[in-house]
C-alpha beads as a LAMMPS data file, in Angstrom:
LAMMPS data file: protein, C-alpha beads

228 atoms
227 bonds

1 atom types
1 bond types

-500.0 500.0 xlo xhi
-500.0 500.0 ylo yhi
-500.0 500.0 zlo zhi

Masses

1 110.0

Atoms # bond

1 1 1 -16.870 -48.525 -2.920
2 1 1 -14.784 -45.023 -3.622
3 1 1 -13.145 -42.696 -2.434
4 1 1 -14.521 -39.568 -1.352
5 1 1 -12.206 -36.609 -2.829
6 1 1 -12.623 -33.275 -1.200
7 1 1 -12.647 -30.378 -4.169
8 1 1 -9.595 -28.639 -4.778
9 1 1 -9.569 -25.693 -2.085
10 1 1 -6.391 -24.428 -3.773
11 1 1 -7.551 -24.148 -7.556
12 1 1 -11.365 -22.966 -5.764
13 1 1 -9.380 -20.265 -4.384
14 1 1 -7.178 -19.481 -7.519
15 1 1 -10.397 -19.385 -9.845
16 1 1 -11.978 -16.830 -6.915
17 1 1 -9.215 -14.761 -7.755
18 1 1 -8.706 -14.561 -11.005
19 1 1 -12.523 -12.984 -11.133
20 1 1 -11.255 -10.806 -8.497
21 1 1 -8.237 -9.019 -11.388
22 1 1 -10.765 -6.321 -12.655
23 1 1 -11.465 -4.965 -8.832
24 1 1 -6.982 -5.212 -8.125
25 1 1 -6.047 -3.048 -11.340
26 1 1 -8.851 -0.036 -10.107
27 1 1 -7.261 -0.728 -7.049
28 1 1 -3.242 -0.143 -7.557
29 1 1 -4.462 2.457 -10.402
30 1 1 -5.804 4.128 -7.603
31 1 1 -2.936 3.370 -5.643
32 1 1 -1.017 5.350 -7.816
33 1 1 -3.115 8.288 -8.928
34 1 1 -3.140 6.933 -12.437
35 1 1 -6.416 7.585 -14.527
36 1 1 -7.323 4.807 -16.942
37 1 1 -6.166 6.875 -19.642
38 1 1 -2.891 7.465 -18.501
39 1 1 -3.222 3.178 -16.992
40 1 1 -3.941 2.548 -20.532
41 1 1 -1.327 4.079 -22.582
42 1 1 1.342 2.631 -19.649
43 1 1 0.365 -0.728 -20.885
44 1 1 -0.231 -0.521 -24.190
45 1 1 -3.460 -0.396 -24.236
46 1 1 -7.028 1.508 -24.677
47 1 1 -9.148 2.617 -21.866
48 1 1 -12.364 1.168 -23.149
49 1 1 -10.901 -2.095 -22.535
50 1 1 -9.256 -0.768 -19.167
51 1 1 -12.272 -0.127 -17.676
52 1 1 -14.343 -3.511 -19.345
53 1 1 -11.512 -5.272 -17.112
54 1 1 -12.281 -2.963 -13.884
55 1 1 -16.050 -3.841 -14.611
56 1 1 -17.058 -7.529 -15.180
57 1 1 -16.282 -9.729 -12.900
58 1 1 -15.626 -12.323 -15.886
59 1 1 -13.109 -10.928 -16.911
60 1 1 -9.542 -12.744 -18.192
61 1 1 -7.064 -11.817 -19.697
62 1 1 -4.543 -12.888 -20.945
63 1 1 -0.738 -13.508 -19.663
64 1 1 0.184 -10.879 -22.243
65 1 1 -2.104 -8.360 -21.526
66 1 1 -1.514 -9.199 -17.697
67 1 1 2.044 -8.781 -17.481
68 1 1 1.822 -5.387 -19.643
69 1 1 -0.795 -3.871 -16.930
70 1 1 1.876 -4.997 -14.423
71 1 1 4.653 -3.110 -15.203
72 1 1 2.321 -0.353 -16.047
73 1 1 0.868 -0.461 -12.279
74 1 1 4.422 -1.511 -10.708
75 1 1 3.264 -4.548 -9.341
76 1 1 3.514 -8.441 -10.358
77 1 1 0.921 -10.857 -12.101
78 1 1 0.669 -12.743 -9.352
79 1 1 -0.587 -9.684 -7.146
80 1 1 -2.608 -9.036 -9.838
81 1 1 -4.454 -12.539 -9.369
82 1 1 -4.783 -12.819 -6.200
83 1 1 -1.726 -15.377 -5.409
84 1 1 -0.284 -14.096 -3.544
85 1 1 -2.619 -12.851 -1.193
86 1 1 -2.134 -15.156 1.083
87 1 1 1.397 -15.311 1.407
88 1 1 3.426 -14.206 4.326
89 1 1 6.013 -11.652 2.321
90 1 1 9.623 -11.770 2.272
91 1 1 9.926 -15.733 1.965
92 1 1 11.606 -15.513 -1.950
93 1 1 15.326 -16.182 -2.495
94 1 1 17.530 -13.110 -2.589
95 1 1 17.467 -12.081 -7.093
96 1 1 21.117 -12.494 -8.917
97 1 1 23.022 -9.439 -8.436
98 1 1 21.103 -7.532 -6.107
99 1 1 22.035 -3.620 -5.149
100 1 1 21.282 -2.269 -2.229
101 1 1 20.322 1.945 -2.832
102 1 1 19.689 5.169 -1.323
103 1 1 16.722 6.299 -2.634
104 1 1 16.513 10.899 -2.583
105 1 1 14.448 12.905 -0.540
106 1 1 12.074 13.223 -2.913
107 1 1 11.889 9.920 -4.096
108 1 1 11.448 8.842 -0.686
109 1 1 8.129 11.211 -0.533
110 1 1 7.308 10.177 -4.029
111 1 1 6.845 6.043 -3.082
112 1 1 4.786 7.219 0.588
113 1 1 2.280 9.209 -1.275
114 1 1 1.621 6.108 -3.489
115 1 1 0.424 3.983 0.130
116 1 1 -1.879 3.359 3.102
117 1 1 -1.134 1.548 4.789
118 1 1 2.581 2.476 7.386
119 1 1 4.088 1.758 11.098
120 1 1 4.253 4.203 13.147
121 1 1 7.152 2.788 16.087
122 1 1 6.873 5.747 19.874
123 1 1 7.094 4.771 23.276
124 1 1 4.343 4.097 26.088
125 1 1 3.734 3.859 29.030
126 1 1 4.873 -0.545 28.851
127 1 1 6.896 0.659 26.698
128 1 1 7.849 0.910 22.752
129 1 1 4.870 -0.135 20.678
130 1 1 5.439 -0.429 16.477
131 1 1 1.013 -0.442 15.270
132 1 1 0.295 -0.158 11.897
133 1 1 -2.111 2.884 10.495
134 1 1 -4.097 3.674 7.667
135 1 1 -2.247 7.362 6.705
136 1 1 -2.010 10.268 4.089
137 1 1 -0.151 12.070 3.465
138 1 1 -1.124 16.210 2.881
139 1 1 1.080 19.229 3.549
140 1 1 4.404 16.929 2.481
141 1 1 3.157 15.714 6.896
142 1 1 1.988 12.290 7.669
143 1 1 -1.628 12.144 8.945
144 1 1 -3.655 9.822 10.176
145 1 1 -6.852 9.647 12.386
146 1 1 -6.944 7.139 15.065
147 1 1 -9.396 6.121 18.661
148 1 1 -9.061 8.475 21.512
149 1 1 -6.680 7.177 24.085
150 1 1 -5.337 4.599 21.526
151 1 1 -1.568 3.751 21.356
152 1 1 -1.613 5.765 17.728
153 1 1 -3.439 9.123 20.013
154 1 1 -0.336 8.393 22.311
155 1 1 2.032 9.482 20.509
156 1 1 0.830 13.511 20.019
157 1 1 3.396 15.539 21.752
158 1 1 6.175 12.981 20.978
159 1 1 9.236 11.927 18.436
160 1 1 7.892 8.908 16.739
161 1 1 9.100 7.172 13.616
162 1 1 6.867 5.631 10.854
163 1 1 7.886 3.394 7.770
164 1 1 6.454 1.739 5.035
165 1 1 7.413 -0.622 2.383
166 1 1 7.568 -2.148 -0.999
167 1 1 7.926 -5.810 -1.502
168 1 1 7.861 -6.947 -5.137
169 1 1 8.391 -11.130 -4.439
170 1 1 8.536 -12.033 -8.061
171 1 1 11.524 -9.462 -8.172
172 1 1 12.885 -9.758 -4.922
173 1 1 13.046 -6.686 -4.789
174 1 1 11.380 -3.399 -2.541
175 1 1 11.921 -0.334 -1.300
176 1 1 11.617 1.234 2.699
177 1 1 10.889 4.737 3.502
178 1 1 11.356 5.852 7.126
179 1 1 10.129 8.540 8.301
180 1 1 11.260 10.534 11.810
181 1 1 9.898 13.538 13.275
182 1 1 7.246 15.333 16.022
183 1 1 3.719 13.438 16.310
184 1 1 0.757 15.944 17.557
185 1 1 -3.018 16.026 17.481
186 1 1 -5.053 17.956 14.793
187 1 1 -7.784 20.171 17.095
188 1 1 -8.140 23.406 15.367
189 1 1 -11.651 23.070 13.019
190 1 1 -10.643 24.428 9.967
191 1 1 -7.433 22.253 9.743
192 1 1 -9.922 18.885 10.681
193 1 1 -11.463 19.955 8.018
194 1 1 -8.502 20.771 5.495
195 1 1 -8.186 16.761 6.456
196 1 1 -10.877 15.699 6.218
197 1 1 -11.296 16.695 3.138
198 1 1 -7.959 15.595 1.409
199 1 1 -6.554 12.531 3.094
200 1 1 -7.739 9.418 0.627
201 1 1 -6.926 6.800 3.448
202 1 1 -9.376 6.073 5.770
203 1 1 -8.932 3.478 9.323
204 1 1 -10.040 0.179 8.420
205 1 1 -10.725 -0.527 11.490
206 1 1 -13.618 1.662 11.578
207 1 1 -15.176 2.968 14.833
208 1 1 -14.925 5.611 16.322
209 1 1 -11.698 7.669 15.486
210 1 1 -12.023 10.615 15.228
211 1 1 -8.953 11.807 16.546
212 1 1 -5.872 13.619 13.676
213 1 1 -2.868 12.546 14.421
214 1 1 -0.071 14.349 12.290
215 1 1 3.402 13.621 11.963
216 1 1 5.897 16.839 10.703
217 1 1 8.557 15.462 9.112
218 1 1 11.775 16.988 10.332
219 1 1 13.452 13.904 8.506
220 1 1 12.797 10.947 6.087
221 1 1 15.396 8.471 4.706
222 1 1 15.190 5.544 1.951
223 1 1 16.093 2.417 0.089
224 1 1 15.524 0.244 -2.453
225 1 1 16.750 -3.293 -3.086
226 1 1 17.417 -3.286 -7.255
227 1 1 18.295 -6.532 -8.679
228 1 1 20.254 -6.142 -12.003

Bonds

1 1 1 2
2 1 2 3
3 1 3 4
4 1 4 5
5 1 5 6
6 1 6 7
7 1 7 8
8 1 8 9
9 1 9 10
10 1 10 11
11 1 11 12
12 1 12 13
13 1 13 14
14 1 14 15
15 1 15 16
16 1 16 17
17 1 17 18
18 1 18 19
19 1 19 20
20 1 20 21
21 1 21 22
22 1 22 23
23 1 23 24
24 1 24 25
25 1 25 26
26 1 26 27
27 1 27 28
28 1 28 29
29 1 29 30
30 1 30 31
31 1 31 32
32 1 32 33
33 1 33 34
34 1 34 35
35 1 35 36
36 1 36 37
37 1 37 38
38 1 38 39
39 1 39 40
40 1 40 41
41 1 41 42
42 1 42 43
43 1 43 44
44 1 44 45
45 1 45 46
46 1 46 47
47 1 47 48
48 1 48 49
49 1 49 50
50 1 50 51
51 1 51 52
52 1 52 53
53 1 53 54
54 1 54 55
55 1 55 56
56 1 56 57
57 1 57 58
58 1 58 59
59 1 59 60
60 1 60 61
61 1 61 62
62 1 62 63
63 1 63 64
64 1 64 65
65 1 65 66
66 1 66 67
67 1 67 68
68 1 68 69
69 1 69 70
70 1 70 71
71 1 71 72
72 1 72 73
73 1 73 74
74 1 74 75
75 1 75 76
76 1 76 77
77 1 77 78
78 1 78 79
79 1 79 80
80 1 80 81
81 1 81 82
82 1 82 83
83 1 83 84
84 1 84 85
85 1 85 86
86 1 86 87
87 1 87 88
88 1 88 89
89 1 89 90
90 1 90 91
91 1 91 92
92 1 92 93
93 1 93 94
94 1 94 95
95 1 95 96
96 1 96 97
97 1 97 98
98 1 98 99
99 1 99 100
100 1 100 101
101 1 101 102
102 1 102 103
103 1 103 104
104 1 104 105
105 1 105 106
106 1 106 107
107 1 107 108
108 1 108 109
109 1 109 110
110 1 110 111
111 1 111 112
112 1 112 113
113 1 113 114
114 1 114 115
115 1 115 116
116 1 116 117
117 1 117 118
118 1 118 119
119 1 119 120
120 1 120 121
121 1 121 122
122 1 122 123
123 1 123 124
124 1 124 125
125 1 125 126
126 1 126 127
127 1 127 128
128 1 128 129
129 1 129 130
130 1 130 131
131 1 131 132
132 1 132 133
133 1 133 134
134 1 134 135
135 1 135 136
136 1 136 137
137 1 137 138
138 1 138 139
139 1 139 140
140 1 140 141
141 1 141 142
142 1 142 143
143 1 143 144
144 1 144 145
145 1 145 146
146 1 146 147
147 1 147 148
148 1 148 149
149 1 149 150
150 1 150 151
151 1 151 152
152 1 152 153
153 1 153 154
154 1 154 155
155 1 155 156
156 1 156 157
157 1 157 158
158 1 158 159
159 1 159 160
160 1 160 161
161 1 161 162
162 1 162 163
163 1 163 164
164 1 164 165
165 1 165 166
166 1 166 167
167 1 167 168
168 1 168 169
169 1 169 170
170 1 170 171
171 1 171 172
172 1 172 173
173 1 173 174
174 1 174 175
175 1 175 176
176 1 176 177
177 1 177 178
178 1 178 179
179 1 179 180
180 1 180 181
181 1 181 182
182 1 182 183
183 1 183 184
184 1 184 185
185 1 185 186
186 1 186 187
187 1 187 188
188 1 188 189
189 1 189 190
190 1 190 191
191 1 191 192
192 1 192 193
193 1 193 194
194 1 194 195
195 1 195 196
196 1 196 197
197 1 197 198
198 1 198 199
199 1 199 200
200 1 200 201
201 1 201 202
202 1 202 203
203 1 203 204
204 1 204 205
205 1 205 206
206 1 206 207
207 1 207 208
208 1 208 209
209 1 209 210
210 1 210 211
211 1 211 212
212 1 212 213
213 1 213 214
214 1 214 215
215 1 215 216
216 1 216 217
217 1 217 218
218 1 218 219
219 1 219 220
220 1 220 221
221 1 221 222
222 1 222 223
223 1 223 224
224 1 224 225
225 1 225 226
226 1 226 227
227 1 227 228
């Protein structure tokens, strides 16, 4: 009797991930604040084809197109294909001839505004904690919405640190930006309304998260690893 062979789970997962290429393209484009026109120009294609890729789940662009799109979107082909979804970051080898570079304040601010998830470091009665939060950059400040009584909410009134980073596994490069400043709760109705209108990232955790916290940027530094 032939031995039963289970389906190739890894292959099935990869096929499903490839079907989400368009969603990943659109998501990354949104993170960078790029229009379809701008992205198409960067990648050397036309907006109508980019629209097709983003809206048709069965679209299967060739490797050459994916390479150009990955470069235009400052990411990797593996990331667009979803091949790194279940992999922990940082397990790859160091690149050849890496160089650690201090970034300017302007570079740090620009990179921070392209992301929506960072890590808040603050003190609590039971000791220091580091928690991930969905954030936005509004009026040159880091802002996020959280639940009353939570660790992020308790940061209001204290000096905190906030970190954002990006890792490119394929090329063994990346960057990290660190912000330090005083956190404060925003309660004035007009200010809250302004944050609600301009925030581009909301809490993934859901629930009643109506406490707005703002971190005024007293100090911002960053470093990047480049490979020559």
